NULUM-208233 format. One record per residue (C-alpha): residue number from 1; x negated, y negated, z negated. Coordinates in pm, 1 decimal, padded with zeros to 6 digits. Example, Ala and Ser with C-alpha at 12.3 -4.5 7.8 and 13.67 -1.06 7.14 Angstrom:
NULUM-208233
<rec marba="1" east="-01230.0" north="00450.0" up="-00780.0"/>
<rec marba="2" east="-01367.0" north="00106.0" up="-00714.0"/>
This chain:
NULUM-208233
<rec marba="1" east="-00521.8" north="03239.9" up="01125.4"/>
<rec marba="2" east="-00853.4" north="03168.9" up="01296.0"/>
<rec marba="3" east="-01049.5" north="02849.5" up="01242.7"/>
<rec marba="4" east="-00959.0" north="02731.3" up="01594.2"/>
<rec marba="5" east="-00589.3" north="02800.1" up="01538.2"/>
<rec marba="6" east="-00601.7" north="02609.0" up="01209.1"/>
<rec marba="7" east="-00774.8" north="02309.9" up="01369.0"/>
<rec marba="8" east="-00525.7" north="02307.8" up="01657.2"/>
<rec marba="9" east="-00230.7" north="02322.4" up="01416.1"/>
<rec marba="10" east="-00364.2" north="02037.2" up="01203.5"/>
<rec marba="11" east="-00443.9" north="01824.2" up="01508.1"/>
<rec marba="12" east="-00096.0" north="01877.3" up="01654.3"/>
<rec marba="13" east="00067.4" north="01787.5" up="01324.6"/>
<rec marba="14" east="-00135.0" north="01468.2" up="01278.4"/>
<rec marba="15" east="-00084.0" north="01359.8" up="01639.6"/>
<rec marba="16" east="00290.7" north="01399.2" up="01589.3"/>
<rec marba="17" east="00318.0" north="01242.7" up="01242.6"/>
<rec marba="18" east="00017.4" north="01002.8" up="01249.2"/>
<rec marba="19" east="-00050.2" north="01076.2" up="00879.7"/>
<rec marba="20" east="-00074.2" north="01392.1" up="00669.4"/>
<rec marba="21" east="-00162.1" north="01465.3" up="00308.9"/>
<rec marba="22" east="-00375.5" north="01760.2" up="00197.6"/>
<rec marba="23" east="-00095.4" north="01947.4" up="00022.2"/>
<rec marba="24" east="00134.6" north="01938.7" up="00326.4"/>
<rec marba="25" east="-00140.4" north="02068.1" up="00553.9"/>
<rec marba="26" east="-00240.1" north="02342.2" up="00309.5"/>
<rec marba="27" east="00122.8" north="02456.4" up="00289.0"/>
<rec marba="28" east="00165.6" north="02457.8" up="00667.8"/>
<rec marba="29" east="-00158.5" north="02646.8" up="00724.4"/>
<rec marba="30" east="-00116.3" north="02879.7" up="00427.0"/>
<rec marba="31" east="-00465.2" north="02806.1" up="00298.8"/>
<rec marba="32" east="-00654.3" north="02624.3" up="00024.2"/>
<rec marba="33" east="-00715.6" north="02252.6" up="-00014.9"/>
<rec marba="34" east="-01091.6" north="02305.0" up="00023.1"/>
<rec marba="35" east="-01037.4" north="02477.7" up="00359.8"/>
<rec marba="36" east="-00817.1" north="02188.4" up="00473.6"/>
<rec marba="37" east="-01083.7" north="01937.6" up="00367.9"/>
<rec marba="38" east="-01343.2" north="02119.0" up="00580.2"/>
<rec marba="39" east="-01104.2" north="02124.0" up="00876.2"/>
<rec marba="40" east="-01040.0" north="01750.8" up="00841.9"/>
<rec marba="41" east="-01415.8" north="01688.9" up="00829.1"/>
<rec marba="42" east="-01445.9" north="01872.6" up="01161.2"/>
<rec marba="43" east="-01163.5" north="01676.4" up="01323.6"/>
<rec marba="44" east="-01303.2" north="01349.2" up="01191.8"/>
<rec marba="45" east="-01639.9" north="01432.5" up="01350.3"/>
<rec marba="46" east="-01455.7" north="01484.4" up="01680.6"/>
<rec marba="47" east="-01297.7" north="01138.8" up="01652.0"/>
<rec marba="48" east="-00941.4" north="01267.7" up="01611.0"/>
<rec marba="49" east="-00866.0" north="01126.3" up="01266.2"/>
<rec marba="50" east="-00994.6" north="00928.2" up="00971.0"/>
<rec marba="51" east="-01036.1" north="01099.8" up="00634.9"/>
<rec marba="52" east="-00932.2" north="00924.6" up="00316.2"/>
<rec marba="53" east="-00852.8" north="01028.3" up="-00037.8"/>
<rec marba="54" east="-00563.1" north="01269.6" up="-00030.0"/>
<rec marba="55" east="-00522.5" north="01312.2" up="00343.7"/>
<rec marba="56" east="-00598.2" north="01181.9" up="00691.6"/>
<rec marba="57" east="-00463.0" north="00939.7" up="00950.9"/>
<rec marba="58" east="-00466.5" north="00968.1" up="01328.8"/>
<rec marba="59" east="-00709.7" north="00735.0" up="01506.2"/>
<rec marba="60" east="-00501.8" north="00525.2" up="01742.7"/>
<rec marba="61" east="-00661.2" north="00390.6" up="02059.8"/>
<rec marba="62" east="-00453.4" north="00086.8" up="02153.4"/>
<rec marba="63" east="-00485.7" north="-00253.7" up="01987.8"/>
<rec marba="64" east="-00127.1" north="-00274.8" up="01863.4"/>
<rec marba="65" east="-00152.9" north="00066.8" up="01702.1"/>
<rec marba="66" east="-00473.0" north="-00035.1" up="01526.1"/>
<rec marba="67" east="-00291.8" north="-00337.5" up="01382.9"/>
<rec marba="68" east="-00049.6" north="-00101.4" up="01209.4"/>
<rec marba="69" east="-00292.9" north="00179.5" up="01126.4"/>
<rec marba="70" east="-00325.4" north="00199.8" up="00746.1"/>
<rec marba="71" east="-00692.6" north="00291.7" up="00736.6"/>
<rec marba="72" east="-00793.7" north="00032.0" up="00996.2"/>
<rec marba="73" east="-00620.0" north="-00236.4" up="00790.6"/>
<rec marba="74" east="-00769.1" north="-00099.5" up="00470.1"/>
<rec marba="75" east="-01118.2" north="-00174.6" up="00602.5"/>
<rec marba="76" east="-01044.5" north="-00542.8" up="00670.0"/>
<rec marba="77" east="-01150.0" north="-00806.9" up="00414.2"/>
<rec marba="78" east="-01276.9" north="-00519.5" up="00198.1"/>
<rec marba="79" east="-01486.9" north="-00728.5" up="-00045.2"/>
<rec marba="80" east="-01206.6" north="-00980.4" up="-00090.7"/>
<rec marba="81" east="-00950.9" north="-00705.0" up="-00152.1"/>
<rec marba="82" east="-01173.3" north="-00545.5" up="-00415.2"/>
<rec marba="83" east="-01216.7" north="-00872.5" up="-00605.3"/>
<rec marba="84" east="-00840.5" north="-00933.6" up="-00596.8"/>
<rec marba="85" east="-00772.2" north="-00574.0" up="-00700.6"/>
<rec marba="86" east="-01000.5" north="-00598.0" up="-01005.1"/>
<rec marba="87" east="-00819.4" north="-00907.9" up="-01130.0"/>
<rec marba="88" east="-00473.3" north="-00756.2" up="-01080.2"/>
<rec marba="89" east="-00576.3" north="-00427.6" up="-01242.8"/>
<rec marba="90" east="-00671.1" north="-00628.1" up="-01553.8"/>
<rec marba="91" east="-00309.4" north="-00746.0" up="-01576.2"/>
<rec marba="92" east="-00175.9" north="-00390.1" up="-01595.0"/>
<rec marba="93" east="-00151.2" north="-00260.3" up="-01951.0"/>
<rec marba="94" east="-00114.5" north="00106.1" up="-02057.3"/>
<rec marba="95" east="00247.7" north="00210.6" up="-02097.6"/>
<rec marba="96" east="00379.5" north="-00022.7" up="-01828.9"/>
<rec marba="97" east="00618.7" north="00075.6" up="-01552.3"/>
<rec marba="98" east="00466.7" north="-00062.2" up="-01232.4"/>
<rec marba="99" east="00600.2" north="-00080.8" up="-00875.0"/>
<rec marba="100" east="00333.8" north="-00051.3" up="-00604.0"/>
<rec marba="101" east="00418.4" north="-00117.0" up="-00240.1"/>
<rec marba="102" east="00244.4" north="00021.8" up="00066.8"/>
<rec marba="103" east="-00000.4" north="-00256.3" up="00155.0"/>
<rec marba="104" east="-00373.2" north="-00192.5" up="00176.0"/>
<rec marba="105" east="-00448.0" north="-00465.1" up="-00080.1"/>
<rec marba="106" east="-00213.5" north="-00285.0" up="-00320.1"/>
<rec marba="107" east="-00386.8" north="00046.6" up="-00243.0"/>
<rec marba="108" east="-00711.2" north="-00117.0" up="-00359.0"/>
<rec marba="109" east="-00536.1" north="-00197.7" up="-00688.6"/>
<rec marba="110" east="-00399.4" north="00157.3" up="-00713.3"/>
<rec marba="111" east="-00750.9" north="00301.4" up="-00701.3"/>
<rec marba="112" east="-00842.1" north="00098.9" up="-01011.4"/>
<rec marba="113" east="-00542.2" north="00220.0" up="-01211.6"/>
<rec marba="114" east="-00621.3" north="00591.5" up="-01208.3"/>
<rec marba="115" east="-00749.9" north="00597.0" up="-01568.7"/>
<rec marba="116" east="-00453.2" north="00410.4" up="-01718.1"/>
<rec marba="117" east="-00147.3" north="00579.5" up="-01864.6"/>
<rec marba="118" east="00134.9" north="00434.5" up="-01656.3"/>
<rec marba="119" east="00465.3" north="00508.0" up="-01492.1"/>
<rec marba="120" east="00425.8" north="00419.5" up="-01124.0"/>
<rec marba="121" east="00705.7" north="00377.0" up="-00869.3"/>
<rec marba="122" east="00589.2" north="00359.3" up="-00507.8"/>
<rec marba="123" east="00701.1" north="00390.1" up="-00147.0"/>
<rec marba="124" east="00340.7" north="00443.6" up="-00034.3"/>
<rec marba="125" east="00240.7" north="00790.0" up="00085.5"/>
<rec marba="126" east="-00134.0" north="00721.2" up="00042.6"/>
<rec marba="127" east="-00077.9" north="00605.8" up="-00316.2"/>
<rec marba="128" east="00142.4" north="00908.6" up="-00387.8"/>
<rec marba="129" east="-00135.1" north="01132.7" up="-00252.8"/>
<rec marba="130" east="-00397.6" north="00947.2" up="-00458.3"/>
<rec marba="131" east="-00202.6" north="01006.8" up="-00779.5"/>
<rec marba="132" east="-00075.4" north="01357.1" up="-00699.1"/>
<rec marba="133" east="-00316.7" north="01546.0" up="-00925.0"/>
<rec marba="134" east="-00357.5" north="01288.6" up="-01204.5"/>
<rec marba="135" east="-00217.9" north="01370.7" up="-01545.8"/>
<rec marba="136" east="-00253.5" north="01015.8" up="-01679.1"/>
<rec marba="137" east="00014.8" north="00872.0" up="-01450.5"/>
<rec marba="138" east="00376.9" north="00960.9" up="-01396.4"/>
<rec marba="139" east="00441.8" north="00891.1" up="-01028.1"/>
<rec marba="140" east="00790.9" north="00838.6" up="-00887.2"/>
<rec marba="141" east="00821.1" north="00821.1" up="-00508.6"/>
<rec marba="142" east="01118.7" north="00642.0" up="-00357.6"/>
<rec marba="143" east="01335.6" north="00808.2" up="-00099.3"/>
<rec marba="144" east="01363.7" north="00677.0" up="00254.4"/>
<rec marba="145" east="01250.3" north="00732.7" up="00610.1"/>
<rec marba="146" east="00879.0" north="00755.8" up="00684.6"/>
<rec marba="147" east="00706.1" north="00481.7" up="00882.3"/>
<rec marba="148" east="00412.5" north="00703.0" up="00978.1"/>
<rec marba="149" east="00190.4" north="00425.3" up="01109.2"/>
<rec marba="150" east="00211.3" north="00226.6" up="00788.9"/>
<rec marba="151" east="00232.9" north="00529.9" up="00560.2"/>
<rec marba="152" east="00540.1" north="00400.2" up="00374.1"/>
<rec marba="153" east="00898.4" north="00496.5" up="00299.5"/>
<rec marba="154" east="01158.4" north="00238.4" up="00404.8"/>
<rec marba="155" east="01526.7" north="00204.6" up="00489.5"/>
<rec marba="156" east="01859.9" north="00229.9" up="00305.7"/>
<rec marba="157" east="01768.2" north="00527.5" up="00085.9"/>
<rec marba="158" east="01449.9" north="00353.8" up="-00027.4"/>
<rec marba="159" east="01635.5" north="00031.8" up="-00102.8"/>
<rec marba="160" east="01910.4" north="00219.9" up="-00287.2"/>
<rec marba="161" east="01660.5" north="00397.8" up="-00513.8"/>
<rec marba="162" east="01487.0" north="00069.1" up="-00596.3"/>
<rec marba="163" east="01823.2" north="-00083.5" up="-00686.2"/>
<rec marba="164" east="01859.8" north="00170.3" up="-00967.1"/>
<rec marba="165" east="01531.2" north="00113.6" up="-01151.9"/>
<rec marba="166" east="01360.0" north="-00146.8" up="-01369.2"/>
<rec marba="167" east="00987.0" north="-00219.3" up="-01393.7"/>
<rec marba="168" east="00759.3" north="-00443.7" up="-01594.5"/>
<rec marba="169" east="00555.1" north="-00546.3" up="-01293.2"/>
<rec marba="170" east="00570.0" north="-00523.0" up="-00913.0"/>
<rec marba="171" east="00244.4" north="-00546.3" up="-00717.2"/>
<rec marba="172" east="00301.2" north="-00628.6" up="-00350.9"/>
<rec marba="173" east="00113.8" north="-00732.1" up="-00038.2"/>
<rec marba="174" east="00199.1" north="-00984.1" up="00230.7"/>
<rec marba="175" east="00111.1" north="-01082.6" up="00585.6"/>
<rec marba="176" east="00119.2" north="-01458.7" up="00535.6"/>
<rec marba="177" east="00165.7" north="-01740.1" up="00286.9"/>
<rec marba="178" east="00292.2" north="-02091.1" up="00364.7"/>
<rec marba="179" east="00459.3" north="-02370.0" up="00167.3"/>
<rec marba="180" east="00786.0" north="-02178.1" up="00214.3"/>
<rec marba="181" east="00663.7" north="-01863.8" up="00035.5"/>
<rec marba="182" east="00530.7" north="-01516.7" up="00121.1"/>
<rec marba="183" east="00594.7" north="-01358.0" up="00462.6"/>
<rec marba="184" east="00575.9" north="-01009.3" up="00610.5"/>
<rec marba="185" east="00579.1" north="-00864.5" up="00961.1"/>
<rec marba="186" east="00835.1" north="-00582.6" up="00934.5"/>
<rec marba="187" east="01204.6" north="-00635.6" up="00856.0"/>
<rec marba="188" east="01238.2" north="-00299.8" up="00678.7"/>
<rec marba="189" east="00935.9" north="-00373.9" up="00459.9"/>
<rec marba="190" east="01071.1" north="-00720.0" up="00378.9"/>
<rec marba="191" east="01403.7" north="-00566.8" up="00268.8"/>
<rec marba="192" east="01216.1" north="-00314.3" up="00052.8"/>
<rec marba="193" east="00996.1" north="-00578.3" up="-00106.6"/>
<rec marba="194" east="01298.8" north="-00791.4" up="-00192.4"/>
<rec marba="195" east="01444.5" north="-00495.6" up="-00383.6"/>
<rec marba="196" east="01110.7" north="-00443.8" up="-00560.0"/>
<rec marba="197" east="01102.5" north="-00809.2" up="-00668.1"/>
<rec marba="198" east="01459.2" north="-00786.1" up="-00798.0"/>
<rec marba="199" east="01375.5" north="-00471.0" up="-00996.8"/>
<rec marba="200" east="01068.8" north="-00613.6" up="-01175.2"/>
<rec marba="201" east="01026.7" north="-00857.8" up="-01462.2"/>
<rec marba="202" east="00726.0" north="-01010.6" up="-01285.5"/>
<rec marba="203" east="00580.1" north="-00986.0" up="-00935.6"/>
<rec marba="204" east="00216.9" north="-01023.4" up="-00835.0"/>
<rec marba="205" east="00121.3" north="-01062.3" up="-00470.2"/>
<rec marba="206" east="-00228.5" north="-00949.3" up="-00366.7"/>
<rec marba="207" east="-00314.4" north="-01191.6" up="-00085.3"/>
<rec marba="208" east="-00661.1" north="-01248.1" up="00061.7"/>
<rec marba="209" east="-00742.6" north="-01599.9" up="00175.2"/>
<rec marba="210" east="-00714.4" north="-01517.0" up="00546.5"/>
<rec marba="211" east="-00334.8" north="-01499.2" up="00503.8"/>
<rec marba="212" east="-00287.0" north="-01861.2" up="00397.6"/>
<rec marba="213" east="-00118.6" north="-02081.0" up="00655.8"/>
<rec marba="214" east="00017.9" north="-01780.2" up="00845.4"/>
<rec marba="215" east="00381.8" north="-01697.8" up="00906.0"/>
<rec marba="216" east="00509.7" north="-01352.5" up="01002.1"/>
<rec marba="217" east="00845.3" north="-01214.9" up="01115.5"/>
<rec marba="218" east="01041.9" north="-01285.1" up="00799.0"/>
<rec marba="219" east="01012.8" north="-01465.5" up="00468.2"/>
<rec marba="220" east="00995.4" north="-01204.9" up="00192.8"/>
<rec marba="221" east="01047.2" north="-01452.4" up="-00088.5"/>
<rec marba="222" east="01016.2" north="-01820.6" up="-00167.9"/>
<rec marba="223" east="00799.3" north="-01908.9" up="-00465.7"/>
<rec marba="224" east="00974.8" north="-01877.2" up="-00802.7"/>
<rec marba="225" east="00875.1" north="-01869.9" up="-01171.3"/>
<rec marba="226" east="00832.6" north="-01490.5" up="-01200.5"/>
<rec marba="227" east="00586.0" north="-01480.2" up="-00909.6"/>
<rec marba="228" east="00204.9" north="-01495.0" up="-00913.9"/>
<rec marba="229" east="-00028.8" north="-01493.9" up="-00613.9"/>
<rec marba="230" east="-00375.3" north="-01351.2" up="-00677.3"/>
<rec marba="231" east="-00622.4" north="-01440.0" up="-00404.7"/>
<rec marba="232" east="-00995.4" north="-01475.1" up="-00338.3"/>
<rec marba="233" east="-00993.6" north="-01848.0" up="-00264.2"/>
<rec marba="234" east="-00775.6" north="-02144.6" up="-00349.0"/>
<rec marba="235" east="-00487.5" north="-02211.7" up="-00109.2"/>
<rec marba="236" east="-00457.4" north="-02536.0" up="00084.5"/>
<rec marba="237" east="-00336.2" north="-02830.0" up="-00128.5"/>
<rec marba="238" east="00012.0" north="-02827.8" up="00027.7"/>
<rec marba="239" east="00059.8" north="-02457.4" up="-00048.4"/>
<rec marba="240" east="-00079.1" north="-02496.6" up="-00400.7"/>
<rec marba="241" east="00159.1" north="-02789.0" up="-00461.0"/>
<rec marba="242" east="00455.0" north="-02580.4" up="-00338.6"/>
<rec marba="243" east="00360.5" north="-02297.0" up="-00574.8"/>
<rec marba="244" east="00337.4" north="-02531.5" up="-00872.7"/>
<rec marba="245" east="00661.0" north="-02712.3" up="-00783.6"/>
<rec marba="246" east="00846.2" north="-02379.2" up="-00794.6"/>
<rec marba="247" east="00685.4" north="-02300.1" up="-01134.0"/>
<rec marba="248" east="00514.4" north="-01999.8" up="-00976.5"/>
<rec marba="249" east="00138.5" north="-01956.3" up="-01021.6"/>
<rec marba="250" east="-00176.1" north="-01852.0" up="-00840.9"/>
<rec marba="251" east="-00508.7" north="-01715.4" up="-00960.2"/>
<rec marba="252" east="-00840.1" north="-01709.3" up="-00777.6"/>
<rec marba="253" east="-01016.2" north="-01379.1" up="-00846.8"/>
<rec marba="254" east="-01385.6" north="-01408.1" up="-00934.9"/>
<rec marba="255" east="-01623.4" north="-01268.7" up="-00672.5"/>
<rec marba="256" east="-01869.1" north="-00984.0" up="-00712.9"/>
């Protein structure tokens, strides 16, 4: 296969699937991971895709697509996400079984867990790719259909697999927080997160302060005693009062 043929094949695959990991591309092209990395560098320079650890994502051109694009969302509120991620990572102890969902705030946490010996259960393709070659973590990926824009597995098979496991801690993201609880924008993701909450002894939501006061499509969960919100700034008094009344908790992560 020539270099041009390889680039064309990779571009076609990513335009069709929106996301691809290095191992899948290497298998399809019958070549090494280092060759795939160089090809992705070339396509990134042409503006076709964005590189990230473990793979690449198609650059979408319309505004709605950018709202759902994993890498575009990952770059928002980056400093706040890192501060939140550091605090949540401190809560994770070696030997734990931890559920990680597909949000970008949770991906920031995942990057800080790479040196810990854990059992990780995730529906996130980027997190699965991040952990693929690490010997310190045992990674279990749920079944389900692929939402290629968000880079997650969702649907009945995903929910069924989560119904059969138990974890010490679930770390989840959200699109909004009000006095009613935590919201998200996708019905399939909400259904998945509800199963994750049910499977875990405790749940921590990684929520940057821009999400407070915002509703989304569906309420993922009301506040309850096993739930903690970690954020970068204190919520409004009414939201804070609702959290306390439900015997849930919130923590404000220290800044850099």
